[in-house]
C-alpha positions in Angstrom: 0.0 0.0 0.0 2.8 2.4 1.0 4.6 1.6 -2.2 1.5 2.4 -4.3 1.0 5.7 -2.5 4.6 6.7 -3.2 4.2 5.7 -6.9 1.0 7.8 -7.1 2.7 10.8 -5.4 5.6 10.5 -7.8 3.3 10.3 -10.8 1.4 13.4 -9.7 4.6 15.3 -9.1 5.8 14.4 -12.6 2.5 15.4 -14.1 2.7 18.8 -12.4 6.3 19.4 -13.6 5.4 18.5 -17.2 2.3 20.8 -17.0 4.4 23.7 -15.7 7.0 23.2 -18.4 4.4 23.2 -21.2 2.5 26.3 -19.9 3.8 29.7 -21.1 5.7 31.6 -18.4 5.5 35.3 -17.9 8.7 37.3 -18.2 10.3 38.2 -14.9 10.6 41.8 -14.0 14.4 41.3 -13.6 14.9 39.8 -17.1 16.5 42.2 -19.5 14.4 43.4 -22.4 15.5 42.6 -26.0 17.9 45.1 -27.4 16.4 47.3 -30.1 17.9 47.0 -33.6 20.2 49.8 -34.6 18.8 52.2 -37.3 20.7 53.9 -40.1 19.3 56.4 -42.7 21.5 57.2 -45.8 20.7 60.8 -46.9 21.8 61.3 -50.5 22.2 64.6 -52.4 20.5 64.4 -55.8 20.9 68.1 -56.7 21.9 69.2 -60.1 25.6 69.5 -59.2 25.8 65.7 -58.9 26.0 65.6 -62.7 29.7 66.7 -62.5 32.0 64.1 -64.0 35.0 64.2 -61.7 35.0 60.9 -59.7 36.9 58.1 -61.6 35.9 59.7 -64.9 32.2 59.4 -64.3 29.5 61.6 -62.7 29.1 61.9 -58.9 25.7 60.5 -59.2 26.9 57.3 -61.0 29.6 56.9 -58.3 27.0 57.3 -55.5 24.7 54.7 -57.2 27.6 52.2 -57.5 28.6 52.7 -53.9 25.0 52.3 -52.7 24.7 49.0 -54.5 27.8 47.7 -52.9 26.8 49.0 -49.5 23.3 47.5 -49.7 24.8 44.1 -50.4 26.8 44.3 -47.2 24.3 45.7 -44.7 24.3 43.5 -41.5 21.0 41.7 -40.8 20.4 43.4 -37.5 20.5 46.9 -39.0 17.3 48.6 -40.0 18.2 50.8 -42.9 16.4 53.6 -44.8 17.2 56.0 -47.6 16.2 59.7 -47.9 17.0 62.0 -50.8 17.3 65.8 -51.1 17.0 67.7 -54.4 15.6 64.8 -56.3 12.2 66.0 -57.5 12.0 69.7 -58.2 14.0 71.1 -61.1 12.7 74.7 -61.1 13.9 78.0 -59.7 11.3 78.6 -57.0 13.4 78.7 -53.8 10.5 78.0 -51.5 9.6 74.8 -53.4 13.2 73.8 -53.9 14.0 74.0 -50.2 11.2 71.5 -49.4 12.5 69.0 -51.9 13.3 66.1 -49.6 11.6 62.7 -49.3 12.1 59.3 -47.9 13.0 57.0 -50.8 13.0 53.7 -48.7 11.5 53.4 -45.2 13.7 52.5 -42.2 13.2 48.9 -41.5 14.3 45.4 -42.5 16.1 45.7 -45.8 14.8 44.3 -49.1 18.0 44.7 -51.2 16.3 44.4 -54.6 13.6 47.0 -53.8 16.2 49.4 -52.3 18.5 49.1 -55.3 15.6 49.6 -57.7 14.6 52.8 -55.9 18.2 54.2 -56.0 18.5 53.3 -59.8 15.6 55.7 -60.6 17.4 58.8 -59.2 18.7 61.5 -61.5 20.4 64.8 -60.5 17.6 67.4 -60.4 17.4 70.4 -58.1 18.4 72.2 -54.9 20.5 71.2 -51.8 18.2 71.5 -48.8 20.5 69.8 -46.2 18.8 71.3 -43.2 15.2 70.1 -44.1 16.7 66.7 -45.1 18.3 66.2 -41.7 15.1 67.1 -39.9 13.2 64.6 -42.0 15.8 61.9 -41.4 15.6 62.5 -37.7 11.8 62.0 -37.8 12.3 58.9 -39.9 14.5 57.3 -37.3 12.2 58.2 -34.4 13.0 58.8 -30.7 13.1 55.3 -29.3 16.1 53.8 -27.5 17.7 52.3 -30.5 21.1 53.4 -31.7 20.5 55.8 -34.6 22.9 57.2 -37.3 22.4 59.5 -40.3 25.0 59.2 -43.1 24.8 62.4 -45.2 26.4 62.2 -48.7 26.6 65.5 -50.6 28.8 67.4 -53.0 28.0 71.0 -51.8 26.9 73.2 -49.0 23.3 73.9 -48.2 21.4 76.3 -50.5 18.4 76.9 -48.3 19.7 79.3 -45.6 18.7 80.8 -43.2 17.8 77.2 -42.0 21.5 76.5 -41.0 22.1 72.8 -41.2 24.8 73.1 -38.5 22.2 74.6 -36.1 19.8 71.9 -37.1 22.4 69.3 -36.1 22.9 71.0 -32.7 19.1 71.0 -32.1 19.0 67.3 -33.0 21.8 66.6 -30.6 20.1 68.6 -27.8 17.1 66.2 -28.0 19.2 63.4 -26.4 17.9 60.7 -28.8 21.3 59.1 -29.3 21.5 60.1 -33.0 24.9 60.6 -34.7 25.3 62.3 -38.0 28.3 61.4 -40.2 29.0 63.5 -43.3 30.8 62.6 -46.5 31.8 65.4 -49.0 32.2 64.5 -52.6 35.1 66.4 -54.0 34.4 69.2 -51.5 35.5 72.9 -51.6 36.5 74.8 -48.5 33.0 76.0 -47.6 31.4 72.6 -48.0 34.2 71.0 -45.9 33.6 73.6 -43.1 29.8 73.1 -43.1 29.9 69.3 -43.1 32.6 69.2 -40.4 30.4 71.5 -38.2 27.3 69.2 -38.8 29.3 66.1 -37.8 31.0 67.6 -34.7 27.6 68.8 -33.4 26.5 65.2 -32.9 29.8 63.4 -32.3 30.0 62.1 -35.8 32.8 62.2 -38.4 33.5 64.0 -41.6 35.3 62.4 -44.6 36.3 63.9 -47.9 35.7 61.6 -50.9 37.5 61.6 -54.2 37.0 58.1 -55.5 34.2 55.6 -55.8 35.9 52.9 -53.7 36.5 55.5 -50.9 32.8 56.2 -50.8 31.7 52.6 -50.8 34.3 51.7 -48.1 33.5 54.6 -45.8 29.7 54.1 -45.9 30.1 50.4 -45.2 32.3 51.3 -42.2 29.7 53.7 -40.8 26.8 51.2 -41.3 28.8 48.5 -39.6 29.7 50.9 -36.8 26.0 51.4 -36.1 25.7 47.6 -35.3 28.6 47.7 -32.9 28.6 49.0 -29.3 29.2 52.7 -29.2 32.3 53.9 -27.3 32.2 57.5 -26.1 35.6 59.2 -26.4 37.0 60.9 -23.3 38.3 64.4 -23.7 41.9 64.8 -22.5 44.7 67.4 -23.0 48.2 66.4 -23.8 51.2 68.4 -22.6 54.5 69.7 -24.1 56.6 67.2 -22.1 56.1 63.7 -20.6 56.8 64.6 -17.0 53.4 66.4 -16.6 51.4 64.5 -19.2 48.0 63.1 -18.3 47.9 59.4 -17.2 45.8 57.4 -19.6 44.0 54.1 -19.0 42.8 51.8 -21.8 40.2 53.7 -23.8 39.4 56.2 -26.5 40.5 59.8 -26.1 40.1 63.0 -28.0 42.3 66.1 -28.0 43.3 69.0 -30.3 46.7 69.6 -31.8 48.0 72.6 -33.7 50.1 72.4 -36.8 53.5 70.9 -36.2 52.9 70.4 -32.5 54.1 67.6 -30.2 51.7 66.3 -27.5 52.6 63.9 -24.7 50.6 61.3 -22.8 51.6 58.6 -20.2 50.5 54.9 -19.9 51.7 52.5 -17.1 52.7 49.0 -18.4 53.4 45.9 -16.2 55.9 43.2 -17.1 54.1 40.6 -19.4 51.7 43.2 -20.8 51.6 44.7 -24.3 50.7 48.3 -25.1 48.7 48.9 -28.3 48.1 52.5 -29.3 46.9 54.3 -32.4 46.2 57.9 -33.3 44.1 59.6 -36.1 44.4 63.3 -37.0 41.6 64.9 -38.9 42.5 67.8 -41.3 39.3 69.8 -40.6 40.4 72.7 -42.7 42.4 73.3 -45.9 45.9 72.1 -45.6 48.9 71.8 -47.8 49.8 68.5 -49.5 52.5 66.2 -48.2 52.1 65.8 -44.4 52.6 63.1 -41.9 51.7 61.8 -38.4 54.1 60.3 -35.9 53.3 58.2 -32.8 56.3 57.3 -30.6 56.6 55.3 -27.4 59.4 56.6 -25.2 60.8 55.8 -21.8 60.5 58.5 -19.1 64.3 59.0 -19.6 63.8 59.9 -23.3 64.9 56.6 -25.0 62.7 55.7 -27.9 61.1 52.2 -27.7 59.1 52.0 -30.9 57.4 54.3 -33.4 54.6 54.3 -36.0 54.5 56.9 -38.8 52.2 57.5 -41.8 52.4 60.1 -44.6 49.7 61.7 -46.7 49.4 63.6 -49.9 46.1 65.6 -49.6 43.8 62.8 -50.9 42.2 62.2 -47.5 41.2 64.2 -44.5 42.1 61.6 -41.9 45.5 60.1 -41.4 46.3 57.4 -38.9 49.2 55.3 -37.5 49.8 53.0 -34.6 52.3 51.0 -32.6 52.7 47.9 -30.4 55.1 47.5 -27.4 55.2 44.1 -25.6 57.0 44.4 -22.2 58.7 41.0 -21.5 58.5 39.3 -18.2 61.6 40.1 -16.1 63.3 37.3 -14.1 64.4 39.7 -11.4 61.6 42.2 -11.7 61.6 45.1 -9.3 58.7 45.1 -6.9 56.8 48.0 -5.2 55.9 48.1 -1.6 52.9 45.7 -2.1 55.1 43.0 -3.5 53.7 43.5 -7.0 55.9 43.9 -10.1 56.7 47.6 -10.7 55.0 49.2 -13.7 57.0 51.0 -16.4 55.8 54.5 -17.4 55.6 54.7 -21.2 55.4 58.1 -22.7 53.4 58.5 -25.9 54.3 61.3 -28.2 51.9 62.4 -31.0 53.3 64.7 -33.6 52.2 66.0 -37.0 53.8 67.8 -40.0 50.7 69.5 -41.3 51.0 73.0 -42.7 48.4 75.3 -44.2 48.1 78.3 -46.5 48.6 81.7 -44.9 44.8 82.5 -44.9 43.9 79.4 -42.9 43.6 79.7 -39.1 45.8 77.4 -37.1 43.7 77.6 -33.9 41.9 75.8 -32.5 44.1 72.7 -33.2 43.0 69.9 -35.4 41.0 67.1 -33.7 42.9 63.9 -32.8 41.6 60.6 -31.6 43.9 58.4 -29.5 43.2 54.8 -28.7 45.1 53.1 -25.9 44.8 49.4 -25.1 46.8 47.2 -22.7 46.5 43.4 -23.2 48.4 40.3 -22.0 51.7 40.0 -23.8 52.8 37.2 -26.1 53.5 33.9 -24.6 56.9 33.5 -26.3 59.4 35.5 -28.2 58.3 34.0 -31.5 54.9 35.8 -31.1 56.4 39.3 -31.5 58.0 41.0 -34.3 61.8 40.7 -34.6 63.4 43.6 -36.5 60.0 44.0 -38.3 60.0 40.4 -39.6 58.2 38.4 -36.8 57.7 34.8 -38.0 59.1 35.9 -41.3 62.5 34.9 -40.0 61.6 31.3 -40.7 60.8 32.2 -44.3 64.0 34.2 -44.6 66.0 31.2 -43.2 64.3 28.8 -45.6 65.1 31.1 -48.6 68.7 31.4 -47.6 69.1 27.6 -47.2 67.3 27.0 -50.5 69.6 29.5 -52.2 72.7 27.8 -50.8 71.6 24.4 -51.9 70.6 25.6 -55.4 74.1 27.2 -55.7 75.8 23.9 -54.7 73.7 21.9 -57.2 74.3 24.5 -60.0 78.0 24.5 -59.3 78.2 20.7 -59.4 76.3 20.6 -62.7 78.5 23.2 -64.2 81.7 21.3 -63.3 80.2 18.1 -64.6 79.2 19.7 -67.9 82.7 21.2 -68.2 84.4 17.8 -67.6 82.2 16.1 -70.2 83.0 18.8 -72.7 86.8 18.4 -72.2 86.6 14.6 -72.6 84.8 15.1 -76.0 
């Protein structure tokens, strides 16, 4: 009897468990809500000036269409993308009508690549350049929810619908606190266009890029769309000094600063034995500069000895120039220890320099914006994991080539002597 009761109790418990598993459960208040998909709207200038044929021998409009097709093929699945145009419909001279000429070509949402490409293919350069109204329309298209939002503005000229200043429009959008970033791309821009697009981007924490080739446009738009899908890192403002001794102490992260033409700026990073320092710097030429310039990033000991450097040169074809370096600090057998018994950290001084120059009419203040990335990771497990005189594991290949050359020389010499001996006997 007792056994039967236990079996009946166990069967009831099993039935209750199965029923509970099959019934839908309500979400707990502590459970995180699903993350909203990031949103991107591409805003394309279709004004009459887009007919100019100065990008890879074809019109700016043709270059934009080709870039859009490549970008649409590579949009991440989680991104909700839309397209808005400006200057695409009204060809007349009525300013009032021309400054309202902006519309959403493709709604923000899951992407149908064929439909989006078909919509872009119908565009033809037409009218005005109402950048301010287009930005307001794009902000409304993206909404004010908690999703990450990004506008990518592609234009070849400054706004033609003042007094609605697009830079002020960007500031008003930023003031709403809706997590919306505006990136601007200038197609073969002049000085006024560069200045206006830089102002729009800086107002919302975005970036400005000058475009002169189709592949540059395609690559940059893809980068910005991909960036929308990644976690956003907010840069920390810092201020470098003229010498390492009083430089700010930086931890791993992303930093922004400004540097005047030809200036040297210093920062400090602490590095423990067995760690590797990775640093990179980008300098944006946010005004007209002379061709032929460079950026230098050096890692130096606090006593002034250079450890490693990274350098990059430019020729005026781009507005951003970057370089980087790596410094692995090896484990020391007899490492010095501080008062807590821990290995002593080495202070590494980072020097950022540039060789930009500008025409006499260009203001040199404030300095150009720089972006400095600092990361400290675990160092390589063995010496073979780091570069040796710039070759790294290439030493193995170099050794194999030397050995192969030596053996080939021996064989060729032996064959030559054998042929000579055969020739003499005959």
